[in-house]
N, C-alpha and C positions, 0 to 999 in steps of 0.2 A: 504494500500500500504506500503510495508516494505522496498523497496529500490528505488533508483532513476530510474532504468530501467523500473520498473513497472509503476512508476509515469509518465514517458515520454510516455509509451505505452498508458496509460489511457488518457493523454492529446491528443494524436493523434486520438484515437477513438472518443473522445468527439468532436474534430474538424470535423471529417468526418461525425458524426451523430448529427447535431444541434438539439436543443430542438424542439419538434413538435409545430406547430402553434396552439394557443388556438382556440377553436371552435368559440368564439365570433368574433375573427378577420376574420375567414373564412366567417362567416355569414355577417359581415359588407361588405366584398368585393362583395359577391353575391348581397346584397341589393343595393350597389353602382352601379353595372352593370345594374340592373333593372331600377334604377332611370335615368341613362344615356340614356338607350333605350327609356324610356318614354319621356324624355325631347326632344330628337332629333326627335322623331316621330311627334312632333308638327311642325317641320320645313321641314322634308323630309319624303317621304313615301317609304316603301318597302326596307329599308336599314339595316334591323336587322343583317344580316350576316356580312355586311361590317363594321357596328359599332362595333360588337363583335371583329372582327379581328383587327381593329384599336385600340380599347381599350386594347386588349391583347398585341399588340405591344408596347403601352405606358407602360403597367405594366412591360413588359420584358425589358424596356429601349432601344428599338430599333426604327427603321424607316420603313415607309411603302411606297410602290409604288402603287398608285391607277391607275389602267389600265381600260380604257373603252372609247367607242366612245363619241364624243361631245354630250352634252345635257343630261347626266345621273346624274347630280348633284354632281359631284366630288368636285367642289369648294365650293358649298353650304354646303355639308356635312362637309368639313374640317373646315369651319368657325364655324358651329354649334358645332362641337366637341370641338374646343378650347374655345368657349364661355361658354359651359356648365361645362367645367373643370376649368374655371376661370384662364386660362393661356393667357399670352401675345402672340398675333397672328400677324404675318407679312406675306405678300404675294408678291412673285416676279413673274412677267410674263416673262418667258424665251423667248428670241428672238435671231435671228442669230447675232445681233450686241451687245448683252449683254456681258459686260466685267467681269472678275473675281472680280475686285474692286467694281463693282456695287453690289456684293453680300457681300463681306467681309468688305469693307470700304477702305478708303485711307486717306492720309494726304493732307490737303488743306492749302493754305496760308491765315492767318488772317491778313487783311490789317491794322487793328488797332495796333496790337502788332508787326507785321512784322515777326512772327514766324509761323512755320507749326503746325497745330492742327490736331490731329487724329480724323477723323469722322467715327464712326462705321457704318457698313452697316446693312441691314435688317436681316442678319443672327443672330444678337444679340437679340434673342427673345426666347420664349419657344416652340412655334409651328410655324414652317416655312412651308408655302405652296409654293413649287417650281412648278408653274403651267406650263404645257407643257414643261417639262424638256428636252425632246428630240428635241426641236427647237433650242437649243443653241449648239455651237460646243463643242468638248471634253474638250478644255482648260477651258471653263467656267463651264461645268459640274463638272470638277475635283476640282473646288474651294470649293465644298461642302465636299470633301472626308475627310479632316482633321477634319472639324466640326462634321461630322457624326461618325467618328471612335473614336476621342479622346475628343470630347466635348470642343474644343478650336479652336481658329483662331490665326494664326501668321501674325501680321501686322508690317511692318518696323522692322523685326527681334525680335519683342516682342510677346510672347505667351500670349493670353488673353482668360480666361475661359468664356464659354457661360453660360447663366442662366440655372438653373436646375429646373425642368426637361427640357430636350431639345429633340425635335422630328422633323424630316423632313417628311412631307407628299408631295410626288412628284407625279404629274399626267402626264400621257402620253396617246396619242391616238394610239392604236396598228394597226389601219387600214391605216392611212395616211402614205405614203412613200415618197412623194416629199417635199423637203425643211426641212427634219428632219435629225437628227444625232442619230444613234442608240447608246444606252448606252453600253459602254464596259462591258464585263463580270465581270471585276474586280469591277466596280462600282455597277453593279446589285447585286453582292454578298454582298455589304454593306447594302442592304435593308433587314431587318429581314423577312418581308413578302411582297408578291405581292397580292393586293386585286383586284380581278376581278369584275368589276361592269358592269352588263349587263342591258338590258331593264327590267322594273319592272313587266311586265305582264298586261293584260287588266284591271283586277279589281283594281290593285294597281294604275294604271295610271288614272283611273276614280277617285279614292280617291285623287290622287294628284291634279287633276283639281278642285275638291271640296275644298281641303285645300287651294289652292292658289286663290280661288274666294273671299276670305276675307283677311283682313290684316294679313300678316305673323306674326306668334308668335316669340317672342324673347326668346330663351331658358334661363331658370333661372339657375344661377350658383349654382352648388351643391357641388363643391370641390374646393380645392386650391392647390398651389404648394407643400405645406408642407404635406398635406394628400397624395398626389400622391407619393411624395418621400418616405413616410413611407411604402406605399404598395409596391413600387418598391423594397425597401430593404427587404421585407418579401418574395418575390418570390423565391430567392435562398434557402429558408428554407423549401419549399414544398418538402415533402419526396417522394422518389422513390426507389423501390427495385433494388438491383444490376442487376437483370435480365433485367430490363427495359433499363438500360444503354447499356447492350449488344444488346438489340433489336434495339435501335437507331443506334448503330454502324453497325449492320448487314444491316439495311436499306441503310445506306450510302455506304457500301461496295458493296451491290448488284447493286446500281445505277452505280457504276464505272465499273461493268462487264456486264451491260445490252447491248444486241446486237444492240439496236436501238439508243444508245447514243455515242456521241463522247466524252462527258465530263459529269461525274457524280457529286455527291455532295461532296464537300470538307470537311475536318474536321471542318471548321467553320460552314458548313451546318448542321453537326451533333450537334454541340453546340447550334445552333439556334433552332433546333428541340427540344432540351432539355429545353431551356429557354421558348419557347412558350408552351410546354406541361405543365410546371409548372404554367405559368401565366393562361392558360386555366383552370387548375384545381382550382386555387385560386379564379378565377372569377365565378366558378361553386359552390363555397362554401366548398371546400375541402382542407385539408392541406396535401394531398398526390395526386400523379398523377398515372394513370394506362396506359396500352397500348391503351385504347380508347382515352385518351387525345392526345397521340402521333399520332394516326391515324386521329384524328379530325383536327390537325394542319398541317398534312403532305402536303396537296395540296398548301396552301398559302406559306409555308416555302420552299418547295423543287422545286416547278414548275419553278421558274425563274432562278434556279441554274443549270438546266440541259440543255445540248445542243444536239439537235437531229442530227443524221446522215442525209445527204441530201436524201438518198434513202428512209429513214423513212418518211421524210417530203413529198416526192412525193407520198408515199402511203397514205398520209392523217393522219399520226400519230401525236399526240400532246403530249406535256410534261405531260398534265393532264392524258393521257392514260398510260404513263410510270409510274407515281406515283401510279396509281391504280394497275398496274402490281406488283409493289414492295410490296404494302400492301397485295395483294392477295398471293404472292409467299413466302414472308419472314415469317417464323413461329414465333409466339409469344412465347418467352421463359418463363418458369415458375420456381419458386424457388423449388429446390429439397429438 
């Protein structure tokens, strides 16, 4: 480099193209994924897809909405996931009378000293299970917004950081309509993925009965917060060709123009698609992502960000169908 202009240009190019991830790091991430799957299989049965999506969400530094009818092990899976990753776990049962301070904390009077003492709420943990989040009113649901978006909570005018890593796993029953408060679209968009948890199938349900006929296994801890933080920091370094960035944007743009949608994916949705594609590739043992990674994560990332037109709902269309339309119709770009 002979002059400052070329040096600055080189610095910009280096920033845009970080060093590729070492092969051993990618192998380590894939092995970790297998160990997590094996450990959780000793507690719950038939949850491989859900475990993958939750682990991907954790690696991408996001939050997950677990959606399914009662009794499909949403709470059990969340506890097992936190235990096996060696993270501090707290659970909040959302109810109509739950107050925001019950989540974030509040100041209480210490009778001995006569001073007000700040008592932190259960949100100060590493994995927070917001059980039946749609049973609490919007004001209480919104108490999680700052924590989810910024990793901090403001109490009595003081901003307090949350432990790292921090992840919210929120559950909701999509069938029940009475006594629940629908999550606003703005809050739904804060969840990186929506994990749809259905019935396990006949053979898996038989396996579940066999598993629970003996003392339940306690999953062994295989990771810690430091290891997870290191993997999270590596995710943005997973390489993608420029054409893949255009492909992701094209998917988002096509959703905004789809005839069956009132609302398509926002720019945040496109960014979430990129983050999850990178995490999916890393957990598959690769330091680069392809269009197949983008397509693999499209359903959990985009489904809850799309709003159907009423006439499309009457016709029985679902957001799942729309996402598949987008994957079928938007061409995969290749490098020229």
